[in-house]
VMD Tcl script that draws the C-alpha trace (Angstrom):
set ca {
  {-10.77 -11.43 -5.94}
  {-13.59 -10.10 -3.78}
  {-13.48 -6.60 -2.32}
  {-13.36 -7.97 1.22}
  {-10.34 -10.09 0.37}
  {-8.72 -7.23 -1.52}
  {-8.85 -4.93 1.52}
  {-8.30 -7.46 4.32}
  {-6.12 -10.36 3.19}
  {-2.37 -9.99 3.59}
  {-1.57 -12.95 1.34}
  {-1.92 -13.24 -2.39}
  {-0.96 -11.08 -5.34}
  {-2.55 -8.17 -7.15}
  {-1.57 -6.33 -10.28}
  {-1.26 -2.61 -10.90}
  {-4.93 -1.96 -11.72}
  {-6.41 -3.52 -8.54}
  {-3.69 -1.83 -6.47}
  {-4.48 1.62 -7.86}
  {-8.26 1.12 -7.79}
  {-8.09 -0.08 -4.18}
  {-5.82 2.79 -3.15}
  {-8.10 5.35 -4.77}
  {-11.15 3.73 -3.14}
  {-9.54 4.00 0.32}
  {-8.52 7.62 -0.33}
  {-12.03 8.54 -1.51}
  {-13.58 6.82 1.51}
  {-11.30 8.81 3.82}
  {-12.21 12.05 2.06}
  {-15.91 11.22 2.30}
  {-15.65 10.46 6.03}
  {-13.75 13.70 6.67}
  {-16.32 15.79 4.76}
  {-19.25 14.05 6.43}
  {-17.68 14.55 9.87}
  {-17.20 18.27 9.22}
  {-20.92 18.63 8.53}
  {-22.30 16.17 11.08}
  {-20.08 16.79 14.11}
  {-17.94 19.89 13.48}
  {-16.43 19.94 16.99}
  {-15.30 16.30 16.78}
  {-14.34 16.26 13.10}
  {-10.62 16.02 13.85}
  {-11.14 12.97 16.06}
  {-13.38 11.27 13.52}
  {-10.80 11.92 10.79}
  {-7.99 10.56 12.97}
  {-10.00 7.41 13.67}
  {-10.77 6.98 9.97}
  {-7.10 7.41 9.09}
  {-6.10 4.80 11.67}
  {-8.80 2.46 10.40}
  {-7.57 2.90 6.80}
  {-4.07 1.68 7.68}
  {-5.05 -1.98 7.47}
  {-6.60 -1.87 3.98}
  {-3.63 0.13 2.70}
  {-1.20 -2.33 4.28}
  {-3.12 -5.26 2.76}
  {-2.96 -3.68 -0.70}
  {0.74 -2.91 -0.34}
  {1.56 -6.40 0.98}
  {-0.16 -8.11 -1.95}
  {1.45 -5.75 -4.44}
  {4.89 -6.32 -2.89}
  {4.43 -10.08 -3.36}
  {3.47 -9.47 -6.98}
  {6.71 -7.52 -7.39}
  {8.76 -10.38 -5.93}
  {9.29 -8.95 -2.44}
  {8.10 -10.13 0.95}
  {4.68 -8.89 2.12}
  {6.32 -7.17 5.06}
  {8.07 -4.81 2.61}
  {4.74 -3.29 1.59}
  {3.56 -3.10 5.19}
  {6.79 -1.35 6.24}
  {6.41 1.15 3.41}
  {2.91 2.04 4.60}
  {4.22 2.43 8.17}
  {7.14 4.59 6.98}
  {4.69 6.87 5.17}
  {2.16 7.20 7.99}
  {4.11 6.98 11.25}
  {6.36 10.04 10.83}
  {3.27 12.25 10.64}
  {1.93 10.68 13.81}
  {5.25 11.10 15.63}
  {5.62 14.83 14.89}
  {3.55 16.05 17.86}
  {5.55 13.87 20.26}
  {8.99 14.87 18.93}
  {10.83 18.16 19.16}
  {10.63 20.45 16.16}
  {14.27 19.64 15.33}
  {13.14 16.18 14.20}
  {10.46 17.46 11.82}
  {12.70 17.68 8.71}
  {14.03 14.16 9.31}
  {10.54 12.74 9.75}
  {9.34 14.51 6.61}
  {12.32 13.14 4.68}
  {11.61 9.59 5.83}
  {7.98 9.88 4.75}
  {8.96 11.42 1.39}
  {11.49 8.69 0.62}
  {8.93 6.02 1.54}
  {6.35 7.69 -0.76}
  {8.79 7.73 -3.68}
  {9.81 4.09 -3.14}
  {6.17 3.01 -2.82}
  {5.15 4.97 -5.91}
  {7.94 3.59 -8.08}
  {8.16 0.02 -6.77}
  {4.54 -0.75 -5.98}
  {2.71 1.74 -8.17}
  {4.62 1.88 -11.44}
  {6.76 -1.25 -11.89}
  {5.16 -4.29 -13.53}
  {4.63 -7.47 -11.53}
  {6.85 -10.49 -11.83}
  {5.62 -13.80 -13.15}
  {4.91 -16.46 -10.57}
  {7.12 -19.55 -10.61}
  {4.21 -21.72 -11.68}
  {3.54 -19.37 -14.61}
  {7.08 -19.59 -15.94}
  {7.32 -20.59 -19.58}
  {9.24 -23.80 -20.19}
  {11.86 -23.41 -22.87}
  {13.48 -26.15 -24.85}
  {17.20 -25.77 -25.59}
  {17.98 -25.23 -29.26}
  {20.16 -28.35 -29.51}
  {17.67 -30.67 -27.76}
  {16.51 -33.80 -29.56}
  {12.79 -34.01 -30.30}
  {10.80 -36.48 -28.22}
  {9.87 -39.71 -29.98}
}
mol new
graphics top color blue
foreach p $ca { graphics top sphere $p radius 0.5 }
foreach p [lrange $ca 0 end-1] q [lrange $ca 1 end] { graphics top cylinder $p $q radius 0.2 }
display resetview
């Protein structure tokens, strides 16, 4: 699978290794952009970082969607997990401070589910990869 397809396609399947490598690549790219923005445009670094974070949502959603399919779920499950991790942090400034613990809890639960389900559990075999088994009492073909 090409890198472009890995980070942009919402269909298909990926295993644990491509999922983790892609996630680390996106995280390192975000860190690099934030550090470069702090040195290049210190007054606008927060805006550049916010734009980079928003831009990174799609590659992360694409990785999560493909990994969710590999786990036997619908692609939208992975996309919703990414949204549940990111959106509470974006909603905090617009909500009263009473909602902050609830938003943090939602994001934490989504992180744990994503880590366990998408990041640690093995993928399921595709239907076309299923091994045909012959019953023990079957007669051999002539």
